PyMOL commands that place a pseudoatom at each C-alpha (Angstrom):
pseudoatom trace, name=CA, resn=MET, resi=1, chain=A, elem=C, hetatm=0, pos=[-116.547, -52.165, 35.135]
pseudoatom trace, name=CA, resn=LYS, resi=2, chain=A, elem=C, hetatm=0, pos=[-116.440, -53.598, 38.664]
pseudoatom trace, name=CA, resn=PRO, resi=3, chain=A, elem=C, hetatm=0, pos=[-114.860, -51.420, 41.406]
pseudoatom trace, name=CA, resn=LYS, resi=4, chain=A, elem=C, hetatm=0, pos=[-111.649, -52.704, 42.953]
pseudoatom trace, name=CA, resn=ILE, resi=5, chain=A, elem=C, hetatm=0, pos=[-112.692, -53.248, 46.468]
pseudoatom trace, name=CA, resn=GLY, resi=6, chain=A, elem=C, hetatm=0, pos=[-109.929, -52.811, 49.136]
pseudoatom trace, name=CA, resn=HIS, resi=7, chain=A, elem=C, hetatm=0, pos=[-107.315, -51.488, 46.847]
pseudoatom trace, name=CA, resn=GLY, resi=8, chain=A, elem=C, hetatm=0, pos=[-107.341, -47.987, 48.576]
pseudoatom trace, name=CA, resn=ASP, resi=9, chain=A, elem=C, hetatm=0, pos=[-107.046, -49.324, 52.130]
pseudoatom trace, name=CA, resn=LYS, resi=10, chain=A, elem=C, hetatm=0, pos=[-103.451, -48.201, 52.255]
pseudoatom trace, name=CA, resn=GLY, resi=11, chain=A, elem=C, hetatm=0, pos=[-104.062, -44.584, 51.417]
pseudoatom trace, name=CA, resn=ARG, resi=12, chain=A, elem=C, hetatm=0, pos=[-103.614, -44.770, 47.595]
pseudoatom trace, name=CA, resn=THR, resi=13, chain=A, elem=C, hetatm=0, pos=[-106.167, -44.444, 44.849]
pseudoatom trace, name=CA, resn=SER, resi=14, chain=A, elem=C, hetatm=0, pos=[-106.193, -45.052, 41.121]
pseudoatom trace, name=CA, resn=ILE, resi=15, chain=A, elem=C, hetatm=0, pos=[-107.729, -42.630, 38.790]
pseudoatom trace, name=CA, resn=ILE, resi=16, chain=A, elem=C, hetatm=0, pos=[-107.602, -43.416, 35.123]
pseudoatom trace, name=CA, resn=GLY, resi=17, chain=A, elem=C, hetatm=0, pos=[-104.468, -45.275, 35.512]
pseudoatom trace, name=CA, resn=CYS, resi=18, chain=A, elem=C, hetatm=0, pos=[-102.680, -42.909, 37.896]
pseudoatom trace, name=CA, resn=ASN, resi=19, chain=A, elem=C, hetatm=0, pos=[-101.836, -44.216, 41.264]
pseudoatom trace, name=CA, resn=LEU, resi=20, chain=A, elem=C, hetatm=0, pos=[-102.042, -41.258, 43.678]
pseudoatom trace, name=CA, resn=SER, resi=21, chain=A, elem=C, hetatm=0, pos=[-101.941, -40.675, 47.525]
pseudoatom trace, name=CA, resn=LYS, resi=22, chain=A, elem=C, hetatm=0, pos=[-105.446, -40.037, 48.781]
pseudoatom trace, name=CA, resn=THR, resi=23, chain=A, elem=C, hetatm=0, pos=[-104.121, -36.973, 50.590]
pseudoatom trace, name=CA, resn=SER, resi=24, chain=A, elem=C, hetatm=0, pos=[-102.729, -35.403, 47.424]
pseudoatom trace, name=CA, resn=PRO, resi=25, chain=A, elem=C, hetatm=0, pos=[-104.227, -31.927, 46.401]
pseudoatom trace, name=CA, resn=LEU, resi=26, chain=A, elem=C, hetatm=0, pos=[-105.078, -33.327, 43.093]
pseudoatom trace, name=CA, resn=VAL, resi=27, chain=A, elem=C, hetatm=0, pos=[-107.155, -36.235, 44.495]
pseudoatom trace, name=CA, resn=SER, resi=28, chain=A, elem=C, hetatm=0, pos=[-108.817, -33.601, 46.788]
pseudoatom trace, name=CA, resn=LEU, resi=29, chain=A, elem=C, hetatm=0, pos=[-109.665, -31.448, 43.660]
pseudoatom trace, name=CA, resn=ILE, resi=30, chain=A, elem=C, hetatm=0, pos=[-110.868, -34.395, 41.642]
pseudoatom trace, name=CA, resn=GLY, resi=31, chain=A, elem=C, hetatm=0, pos=[-113.032, -35.529, 44.575]
pseudoatom trace, name=CA, resn=SER, resi=32, chain=A, elem=C, hetatm=0, pos=[-114.487, -32.102, 44.879]
pseudoatom trace, name=CA, resn=LEU, resi=33, chain=A, elem=C, hetatm=0, pos=[-115.296, -32.094, 41.119]
pseudoatom trace, name=CA, resn=ASP, resi=34, chain=A, elem=C, hetatm=0, pos=[-117.093, -35.439, 41.605]
pseudoatom trace, name=CA, resn=GLU, resi=35, chain=A, elem=C, hetatm=0, pos=[-119.059, -33.979, 44.481]
pseudoatom trace, name=CA, resn=LEU, resi=36, chain=A, elem=C, hetatm=0, pos=[-119.970, -31.052, 42.343]
pseudoatom trace, name=CA, resn=ASN, resi=37, chain=A, elem=C, hetatm=0, pos=[-121.044, -33.431, 39.486]
pseudoatom trace, name=CA, resn=SER, resi=38, chain=A, elem=C, hetatm=0, pos=[-123.050, -35.478, 41.979]
pseudoatom trace, name=CA, resn=PHE, resi=39, chain=A, elem=C, hetatm=0, pos=[-124.885, -32.380, 43.280]
pseudoatom trace, name=CA, resn=ILE, resi=40, chain=A, elem=C, hetatm=0, pos=[-125.758, -31.341, 39.725]
pseudoatom trace, name=CA, resn=GLY, resi=41, chain=A, elem=C, hetatm=0, pos=[-127.069, -34.867, 39.072]
pseudoatom trace, name=CA, resn=PHE, resi=42, chain=A, elem=C, hetatm=0, pos=[-129.124, -34.604, 42.200]
pseudoatom trace, name=CA, resn=SER, resi=43, chain=A, elem=C, hetatm=0, pos=[-130.630, -31.361, 40.998]
pseudoatom trace, name=CA, resn=ARG, resi=44, chain=A, elem=C, hetatm=0, pos=[-131.442, -32.942, 37.708]
pseudoatom trace, name=CA, resn=SER, resi=45, chain=A, elem=C, hetatm=0, pos=[-133.332, -35.784, 39.512]
pseudoatom trace, name=CA, resn=LEU, resi=46, chain=A, elem=C, hetatm=0, pos=[-135.263, -33.214, 41.585]
pseudoatom trace, name=CA, resn=LEU, resi=47, chain=A, elem=C, hetatm=0, pos=[-136.342, -31.427, 38.361]
pseudoatom trace, name=CA, resn=TYR, resi=48, chain=A, elem=C, hetatm=0, pos=[-137.231, -34.674, 36.796]
pseudoatom trace, name=CA, resn=SER, resi=49, chain=A, elem=C, hetatm=0, pos=[-139.315, -35.829, 39.735]
pseudoatom trace, name=CA, resn=ASN, resi=50, chain=A, elem=C, hetatm=0, pos=[-141.660, -32.999, 38.718]
pseudoatom trace, name=CA, resn=GLU, resi=51, chain=A, elem=C, hetatm=0, pos=[-142.134, -34.642, 35.182]
pseudoatom trace, name=CA, resn=ASP, resi=52, chain=A, elem=C, hetatm=0, pos=[-142.556, -31.041, 34.043]
pseudoatom trace, name=CA, resn=SER, resi=53, chain=A, elem=C, hetatm=0, pos=[-141.689, -29.983, 30.537]
pseudoatom trace, name=CA, resn=ARG, resi=54, chain=A, elem=C, hetatm=0, pos=[-140.717, -26.538, 31.851]
pseudoatom trace, name=CA, resn=PHE, resi=55, chain=A, elem=C, hetatm=0, pos=[-137.387, -27.969, 32.979]
pseudoatom trace, name=CA, resn=ARG, resi=56, chain=A, elem=C, hetatm=0, pos=[-136.427, -29.963, 29.910]
pseudoatom trace, name=CA, resn=ASP, resi=57, chain=A, elem=C, hetatm=0, pos=[-134.156, -27.170, 28.601]
pseudoatom trace, name=CA, resn=LEU, resi=58, chain=A, elem=C, hetatm=0, pos=[-132.464, -26.877, 32.081]
pseudoatom trace, name=CA, resn=ASP, resi=59, chain=A, elem=C, hetatm=0, pos=[-131.946, -30.564, 32.297]
pseudoatom trace, name=CA, resn=GLY, resi=60, chain=A, elem=C, hetatm=0, pos=[-129.999, -30.361, 28.943]
pseudoatom trace, name=CA, resn=ILE, resi=61, chain=A, elem=C, hetatm=0, pos=[-127.933, -27.509, 30.295]
pseudoatom trace, name=CA, resn=MET, resi=62, chain=A, elem=C, hetatm=0, pos=[-127.041, -29.427, 33.392]
pseudoatom trace, name=CA, resn=LYS, resi=63, chain=A, elem=C, hetatm=0, pos=[-126.185, -32.663, 31.534]
pseudoatom trace, name=CA, resn=GLU, resi=64, chain=A, elem=C, hetatm=0, pos=[-123.794, -30.565, 29.346]
pseudoatom trace, name=CA, resn=ILE, resi=65, chain=A, elem=C, hetatm=0, pos=[-122.226, -29.135, 32.570]
pseudoatom trace, name=CA, resn=GLN, resi=66, chain=A, elem=C, hetatm=0, pos=[-121.730, -32.774, 33.802]
pseudoatom trace, name=CA, resn=THR, resi=67, chain=A, elem=C, hetatm=0, pos=[-119.999, -33.703, 30.532]
pseudoatom trace, name=CA, resn=HIS, resi=68, chain=A, elem=C, hetatm=0, pos=[-117.649, -30.669, 31.040]
pseudoatom trace, name=CA, resn=ILE, resi=69, chain=A, elem=C, hetatm=0, pos=[-116.841, -31.641, 34.512]
pseudoatom trace, name=CA, resn=PHE, resi=70, chain=A, elem=C, hetatm=0, pos=[-115.947, -35.080, 33.313]
pseudoatom trace, name=CA, resn=LEU, resi=71, chain=A, elem=C, hetatm=0, pos=[-113.708, -33.550, 30.697]
pseudoatom trace, name=CA, resn=ILE, resi=72, chain=A, elem=C, hetatm=0, pos=[-111.969, -31.346, 33.320]
pseudoatom trace, name=CA, resn=SER, resi=73, chain=A, elem=C, hetatm=0, pos=[-111.397, -34.239, 35.740]
pseudoatom trace, name=CA, resn=SER, resi=74, chain=A, elem=C, hetatm=0, pos=[-110.060, -36.480, 32.971]
pseudoatom trace, name=CA, resn=GLU, resi=75, chain=A, elem=C, hetatm=0, pos=[-107.699, -33.870, 31.809]
pseudoatom trace, name=CA, resn=LEU, resi=76, chain=A, elem=C, hetatm=0, pos=[-106.285, -33.187, 35.302]
pseudoatom trace, name=CA, resn=VAL, resi=77, chain=A, elem=C, hetatm=0, pos=[-105.383, -36.897, 35.701]
pseudoatom trace, name=CA, resn=GLY, resi=78, chain=A, elem=C, hetatm=0, pos=[-103.651, -36.923, 32.439]
pseudoatom trace, name=CA, resn=ALA, resi=79, chain=A, elem=C, hetatm=0, pos=[-106.106, -38.697, 30.211]
pseudoatom trace, name=CA, resn=LYS, resi=80, chain=A, elem=C, hetatm=0, pos=[-105.651, -38.500, 26.483]
pseudoatom trace, name=CA, resn=LEU, resi=81, chain=A, elem=C, hetatm=0, pos=[-108.692, -36.604, 25.322]
pseudoatom trace, name=CA, resn=LYS, resi=82, chain=A, elem=C, hetatm=0, pos=[-110.140, -35.779, 21.815]
pseudoatom trace, name=CA, resn=SER, resi=83, chain=A, elem=C, hetatm=0, pos=[-111.769, -32.716, 23.384]
pseudoatom trace, name=CA, resn=ARG, resi=84, chain=A, elem=C, hetatm=0, pos=[-111.067, -30.331, 26.146]
pseudoatom trace, name=CA, resn=ILE, resi=85, chain=A, elem=C, hetatm=0, pos=[-112.550, -27.347, 27.847]
pseudoatom trace, name=CA, resn=THR, resi=86, chain=A, elem=C, hetatm=0, pos=[-111.787, -24.267, 25.672]
pseudoatom trace, name=CA, resn=LYS, resi=87, chain=A, elem=C, hetatm=0, pos=[-112.902, -20.653, 25.364]
pseudoatom trace, name=CA, resn=LYS, resi=88, chain=A, elem=C, hetatm=0, pos=[-115.898, -22.106, 23.473]
pseudoatom trace, name=CA, resn=GLU, resi=89, chain=A, elem=C, hetatm=0, pos=[-117.337, -23.753, 26.575]
pseudoatom trace, name=CA, resn=VAL, resi=90, chain=A, elem=C, hetatm=0, pos=[-116.661, -20.585, 28.707]
pseudoatom trace, name=CA, resn=GLU, resi=91, chain=A, elem=C, hetatm=0, pos=[-118.597, -18.597, 26.021]
pseudoatom trace, name=CA, resn=TRP, resi=92, chain=A, elem=C, hetatm=0, pos=[-121.316, -21.170, 26.012]
pseudoatom trace, name=CA, resn=ILE, resi=93, chain=A, elem=C, hetatm=0, pos=[-121.817, -20.704, 29.740]
pseudoatom trace, name=CA, resn=GLU, resi=94, chain=A, elem=C, hetatm=0, pos=[-122.020, -16.851, 29.241]
pseudoatom trace, name=CA, resn=ASN, resi=95, chain=A, elem=C, hetatm=0, pos=[-124.465, -17.229, 26.493]
pseudoatom trace, name=CA, resn=VAL, resi=96, chain=A, elem=C, hetatm=0, pos=[-126.747, -19.508, 28.537]
pseudoatom trace, name=CA, resn=ILE, resi=97, chain=A, elem=C, hetatm=0, pos=[-126.627, -17.099, 31.479]
pseudoatom trace, name=CA, resn=ASP, resi=98, chain=A, elem=C, hetatm=0, pos=[-127.659, -14.186, 29.208]
pseudoatom trace, name=CA, resn=LYS, resi=99, chain=A, elem=C, hetatm=0, pos=[-130.453, -16.272, 27.786]
pseudoatom trace, name=CA, resn=LEU, resi=100, chain=A, elem=C, hetatm=0, pos=[-131.769, -17.367, 31.228]
pseudoatom trace, name=CA, resn=GLU, resi=101, chain=A, elem=C, hetatm=0, pos=[-131.388, -13.923, 32.906]
pseudoatom trace, name=CA, resn=LYS, resi=102, chain=A, elem=C, hetatm=0, pos=[-134.158, -12.750, 30.640]
pseudoatom trace, name=CA, resn=GLU, resi=103, chain=A, elem=C, hetatm=0, pos=[-136.562, -14.815, 32.782]
pseudoatom trace, name=CA, resn=ILE, resi=104, chain=A, elem=C, hetatm=0, pos=[-135.560, -13.310, 36.120]
pseudoatom trace, name=CA, resn=LYS, resi=105, chain=A, elem=C, hetatm=0, pos=[-135.514, -9.858, 37.699]
pseudoatom trace, name=CA, resn=PRO, resi=106, chain=A, elem=C, hetatm=0, pos=[-132.103, -8.176, 38.157]
pseudoatom trace, name=CA, resn=ILE, resi=107, chain=A, elem=C, hetatm=0, pos=[-130.852, -8.211, 41.661]
pseudoatom trace, name=CA, resn=THR, resi=108, chain=A, elem=C, hetatm=0, pos=[-129.141, -5.442, 43.723]
pseudoatom trace, name=CA, resn=CYS, resi=109, chain=A, elem=C, hetatm=0, pos=[-128.567, -7.256, 47.032]
pseudoatom trace, name=CA, resn=PHE, resi=110, chain=A, elem=C, hetatm=0, pos=[-127.928, -10.795, 48.241]
pseudoatom trace, name=CA, resn=VAL, resi=111, chain=A, elem=C, hetatm=0, pos=[-130.488, -13.535, 47.516]
pseudoatom trace, name=CA, resn=TYR, resi=112, chain=A, elem=C, hetatm=0, pos=[-131.060, -16.056, 50.364]
pseudoatom trace, name=CA, resn=PRO, resi=113, chain=A, elem=C, hetatm=0, pos=[-129.965, -19.461, 48.907]
pseudoatom trace, name=CA, resn=SER, resi=114, chain=A, elem=C, hetatm=0, pos=[-133.431, -21.008, 49.548]
pseudoatom trace, name=CA, resn=GLY, resi=115, chain=A, elem=C, hetatm=0, pos=[-136.797, -21.477, 47.862]
pseudoatom trace, name=CA, resn=SER, resi=116, chain=A, elem=C, hetatm=0, pos=[-137.902, -24.653, 46.117]
pseudoatom trace, name=CA, resn=VAL, resi=117, chain=A, elem=C, hetatm=0, pos=[-136.076, -27.955, 46.788]
pseudoatom trace, name=CA, resn=PRO, resi=118, chain=A, elem=C, hetatm=0, pos=[-134.569, -28.114, 43.261]
pseudoatom trace, name=CA, resn=ALA, resi=119, chain=A, elem=C, hetatm=0, pos=[-133.423, -24.423, 43.439]
pseudoatom trace, name=CA, resn=SER, resi=120, chain=A, elem=C, hetatm=0, pos=[-131.840, -24.991, 46.911]
pseudoatom trace, name=CA, resn=SER, resi=121, chain=A, elem=C, hetatm=0, pos=[-129.943, -28.060, 45.614]
pseudoatom trace, name=CA, resn=LEU, resi=122, chain=A, elem=C, hetatm=0, pos=[-128.627, -25.936, 42.770]
pseudoatom trace, name=CA, resn=GLN, resi=123, chain=A, elem=C, hetatm=0, pos=[-127.489, -23.342, 45.510]
pseudoatom trace, name=CA, resn=VAL, resi=124, chain=A, elem=C, hetatm=0, pos=[-125.558, -26.091, 47.201]
pseudoatom trace, name=CA, resn=ALA, resi=125, chain=A, elem=C, hetatm=0, pos=[-124.055, -27.075, 43.872]
pseudoatom trace, name=CA, resn=ARG, resi=126, chain=A, elem=C, hetatm=0, pos=[-123.024, -23.408, 43.316]
pseudoatom trace, name=CA, resn=ALA, resi=127, chain=A, elem=C, hetatm=0, pos=[-121.216, -23.292, 46.778]
pseudoatom trace, name=CA, resn=VAL, resi=128, chain=A, elem=C, hetatm=0, pos=[-119.497, -26.496, 46.069]
pseudoatom trace, name=CA, resn=CYS, resi=129, chain=A, elem=C, hetatm=0, pos=[-118.482, -25.114, 42.639]
pseudoatom trace, name=CA, resn=ARG, resi=130, chain=A, elem=C, hetatm=0, pos=[-116.928, -22.057, 44.408]
pseudoatom trace, name=CA, resn=ARG, resi=131, chain=A, elem=C, hetatm=0, pos=[-114.949, -24.460, 46.742]
pseudoatom trace, name=CA, resn=VAL, resi=132, chain=A, elem=C, hetatm=0, pos=[-113.795, -26.397, 43.503]
pseudoatom trace, name=CA, resn=GLU, resi=133, chain=A, elem=C, hetatm=0, pos=[-112.758, -23.185, 41.999]
pseudoatom trace, name=CA, resn=ARG, resi=134, chain=A, elem=C, hetatm=0, pos=[-110.718, -22.083, 45.039]
pseudoatom trace, name=CA, resn=LYS, resi=135, chain=A, elem=C, hetatm=0, pos=[-109.025, -25.499, 45.079]
pseudoatom trace, name=CA, resn=ALA, resi=136, chain=A, elem=C, hetatm=0, pos=[-108.206, -25.253, 41.405]
pseudoatom trace, name=CA, resn=PHE, resi=137, chain=A, elem=C, hetatm=0, pos=[-106.723, -21.909, 41.723]
pseudoatom trace, name=CA, resn=LYS, resi=138, chain=A, elem=C, hetatm=0, pos=[-104.643, -22.981, 44.732]
pseudoatom trace, name=CA, resn=PHE, resi=139, chain=A, elem=C, hetatm=0, pos=[-103.447, -26.115, 42.873]
pseudoatom trace, name=CA, resn=SER, resi=140, chain=A, elem=C, hetatm=0, pos=[-102.675, -24.160, 39.716]
pseudoatom trace, name=CA, resn=LYS, resi=141, chain=A, elem=C, hetatm=0, pos=[-100.372, -21.870, 41.781]
pseudoatom trace, name=CA, resn=ARG, resi=142, chain=A, elem=C, hetatm=0, pos=[-98.222, -24.871, 42.842]
pseudoatom trace, name=CA, resn=GLU, resi=143, chain=A, elem=C, hetatm=0, pos=[-98.471, -27.312, 39.929]
pseudoatom trace, name=CA, resn=ARG, resi=144, chain=A, elem=C, hetatm=0, pos=[-99.362, -25.073, 36.889]
pseudoatom trace, name=CA, resn=ILE, resi=145, chain=A, elem=C, hetatm=0, pos=[-101.171, -27.880, 35.108]
pseudoatom trace, name=CA, resn=ILE, resi=146, chain=A, elem=C, hetatm=0, pos=[-104.620, -26.311, 35.136]
pseudoatom trace, name=CA, resn=ARG, resi=147, chain=A, elem=C, hetatm=0, pos=[-105.161, -24.249, 31.972]
pseudoatom trace, name=CA, resn=SER, resi=148, chain=A, elem=C, hetatm=0, pos=[-106.759, -20.820, 32.266]
pseudoatom trace, name=CA, resn=GLU, resi=149, chain=A, elem=C, hetatm=0, pos=[-109.665, -21.968, 30.234]
pseudoatom trace, name=CA, resn=ILE, resi=150, chain=A, elem=C, hetatm=0, pos=[-110.570, -24.379, 33.021]
pseudoatom trace, name=CA, resn=LEU, resi=151, chain=A, elem=C, hetatm=0, pos=[-110.260, -21.812, 35.698]
pseudoatom trace, name=CA, resn=ALA, resi=152, chain=A, elem=C, hetatm=0, pos=[-112.404, -19.364, 33.728]
pseudoatom trace, name=CA, resn=TYR, resi=153, chain=A, elem=C, hetatm=0, pos=[-114.895, -22.159, 33.171]
pseudoatom trace, name=CA, resn=LEU, resi=154, chain=A, elem=C, hetatm=0, pos=[-115.220, -22.908, 36.856]
pseudoatom trace, name=CA, resn=ASN, resi=155, chain=A, elem=C, hetatm=0, pos=[-115.692, -19.192, 37.724]
pseudoatom trace, name=CA, resn=ARG, resi=156, chain=A, elem=C, hetatm=0, pos=[-118.546, -18.862, 35.173]
pseudoatom trace, name=CA, resn=LEU, resi=157, chain=A, elem=C, hetatm=0, pos=[-119.978, -22.206, 36.205]
pseudoatom trace, name=CA, resn=SER, resi=158, chain=A, elem=C, hetatm=0, pos=[-120.903, -20.916, 39.741]
pseudoatom trace, name=CA, resn=ASP, resi=159, chain=A, elem=C, hetatm=0, pos=[-122.579, -17.978, 38.132]
pseudoatom trace, name=CA, resn=LEU, resi=160, chain=A, elem=C, hetatm=0, pos=[-124.571, -20.209, 35.960]
pseudoatom trace, name=CA, resn=LEU, resi=161, chain=A, elem=C, hetatm=0, pos=[-125.650, -22.543, 38.838]
pseudoatom trace, name=CA, resn=PHE, resi=162, chain=A, elem=C, hetatm=0, pos=[-126.738, -19.420, 40.764]
pseudoatom trace, name=CA, resn=THR, resi=163, chain=A, elem=C, hetatm=0, pos=[-128.790, -18.252, 37.675]
pseudoatom trace, name=CA, resn=LEU, resi=164, chain=A, elem=C, hetatm=0, pos=[-130.253, -21.744, 37.305]
pseudoatom trace, name=CA, resn=ALA, resi=165, chain=A, elem=C, hetatm=0, pos=[-131.380, -21.765, 40.860]
pseudoatom trace, name=CA, resn=ARG, resi=166, chain=A, elem=C, hetatm=0, pos=[-133.207, -18.448, 40.392]
pseudoatom trace, name=CA, resn=VAL, resi=167, chain=A, elem=C, hetatm=0, pos=[-134.794, -19.514, 37.162]
pseudoatom trace, name=CA, resn=VAL, resi=168, chain=A, elem=C, hetatm=0, pos=[-136.128, -22.760, 38.792]
pseudoatom trace, name=CA, resn=ASN, resi=169, chain=A, elem=C, hetatm=0, pos=[-137.587, -20.733, 41.609]
pseudoatom trace, name=CA, resn=ASN, resi=170, chain=A, elem=C, hetatm=0, pos=[-139.155, -18.347, 39.226]
pseudoatom trace, name=CA, resn=ARG, resi=171, chain=A, elem=C, hetatm=0, pos=[-140.651, -21.121, 37.059]
pseudoatom trace, name=CA, resn=LEU, resi=172, chain=A, elem=C, hetatm=0, pos=[-142.020, -22.805, 40.272]
pseudoatom trace, name=CA, resn=ASN, resi=173, chain=A, elem=C, hetatm=0, pos=[-143.467, -19.463, 41.326]
pseudoatom trace, name=CA, resn=PHE, resi=174, chain=A, elem=C, hetatm=0, pos=[-141.313, -19.258, 44.436]
pseudoatom trace, name=CA, resn=ASP, resi=175, chain=A, elem=C, hetatm=0, pos=[-140.659, -15.755, 45.665]
pseudoatom trace, name=CA, resn=GLU, resi=176, chain=A, elem=C, hetatm=0, pos=[-136.983, -14.943, 46.254]
pseudoatom trace, name=CA, resn=GLU, resi=177, chain=A, elem=C, hetatm=0, pos=[-135.941, -13.650, 49.647]
pseudoatom trace, name=CA, resn=PHE, resi=178, chain=A, elem=C, hetatm=0, pos=[-133.540, -10.798, 49.628]
pseudoatom trace, name=CA, resn=TRP, resi=179, chain=A, elem=C, hetatm=0, pos=[-131.126, -9.890, 52.352]
pseudoatom trace, name=CA, resn=LYS, resi=180, chain=A, elem=C, hetatm=0, pos=[-130.576, -6.233, 52.995]
pseudoatom trace, name=CA, resn=SER, resi=181, chain=A, elem=C, hetatm=0, pos=[-127.892, -4.846, 55.333]
pseudoatom trace, name=CA, resn=GLU, resi=182, chain=A, elem=C, hetatm=0, pos=[-129.232, -2.659, 58.007]
pseudoatom trace, name=CA, resn=ASN, resi=183, chain=A, elem=C, hetatm=0, pos=[-126.288, -0.262, 57.551]
for i in range(1, 183): cmd.bond("trace and resi %d" % i, "trace and resi %d" % (i + 1))
show_as sticks, trace
zoom trace
């Protein structure tokens, strides 16, 4: 599919057949979801650059997340979908977190979002996910078109991205740095 060059020059954009103002809150939310999906893809590419089988399972998890983000974006613009984000996907995230947390130490304070390059990219994705979540909640208060399962999914997703970053650092033998308040 060839992009339609120049059609958005007047402040409008088409998303799956919808023609919307580029300043609309929905376009902003969809754009942020795209940004999140892109950061997750970037993180996947950083893990693949290692050509290390230790990350094959994480790549599968991140690809599944990207699929879910496409589902959310498509639903928000009114696409007719055969599948949607449900409680099952929220539970999937919770189960993945539970499984991955067995690899890392419990934490009792803030962890600096740093370490290896792939883990740091996942921390950026986590922060972007939190922004997406805030936009989604704000939009849902105005428009009420965002189902509660999507809001729960986005909330759990940022936790999963944080856990993935910690697991990547652990698998690459990067020590985590902990921030402790001086109070």
